[in-house]
C-alpha positions, 0 to 999 in steps of 0.5 A, a space after each residue: 979047445 974048451 979047457 986046458 985038459 978037455 978036447 973039443 969032443 968033451 968027455 962023451 963016449 958016443 960018437 954022435 955026442 962027440 960030433 955034437 960037442 965039436 960043434 958046441 966047442 967051435 972056436 972060429 968066427 963065421 966068415 961073411 960067406 958062411 952066414 946063411 942069409 935065408 935063416 931067420 928067427 921065424 924060420 928057426 921057430 918053425 923048423 919042425 925040429 927037422 935035422 935037415 932044416 938048416 946046415 950045421 956048417 953055416 952060421 946065421 944072424 937072427 933077431 929077437 928079444 932076450 927073455 932070460 939068461 942062465 949059467 949052465 953047469 957041468 956037461 959032456 962038452 966041458 968034460 963035466 968041469 966044476 969050474 964056472 969059467 968052463 960053463 956055457 950061458 943059456 940065453 933064451 931069445 923070443 920073437 915077441 917082446 911080450 913072450 914070458 915062457 921058455 917054450 916060446 924061445 930059441 936057445 942061444 949059447 955063450 961059450 967060453 970061446 965067446 967070452 974070450 972074444 967078448 969079455 963083456 958078455 957076462 951073465 950079468 950083462 946078458 940079464 941086463 939085456 932082458 926085454 931088449 931087441 938084439 941081433 945075434 950072430 953065430 953058428 947053427 946047431 941041431 941039439 938033438 939031445 933036447 928033442 924031448 923038451 922041445 915044443 916043435 917035437 913034443 907040444 904036449 909035454 908039460 916041461 917044454 924048455 925051448 921052442 926048437 932044438 935048433 940053436 945058435 951055438 956058439 954065438 959070436 956077436 950080439 948087437 942091441 937094436 934100438 
């Protein structure tokens, strides 16, 4: 459960958003057999935003460079909570250490569940990882709510906030690669 009074469906009224919120609010570690070893950062980047490109009931372990981390705010998945401890962190992962644009990134999300597992995954810690190569493990999710701001779906859009709507959400571990 995301918060004491917020179900895993959040406060969404539409069934498809409730289903998405259940995925966003997952609170389980992937078992080794649930990790799809065929998924890579490059494959996520080149998904074409196809909803069937990957299995949302599988996890993945991908590598890339941290570009940026920021705190999200009230969302339907957290019942529009005003409490920052119920908010996710958006972390932007790129294939290229030299990338500087959000549109060149995959969104990975640290949820309150992730922070219970790893209290060290603070926003400050994530910002400290900027430019570092990491291996991220977590659940695959197709966040269709952001199709209009994805490069894969709309390369002509002026405000692109991600390369693809495929995410690792929630992440369950971060490993810094030297």
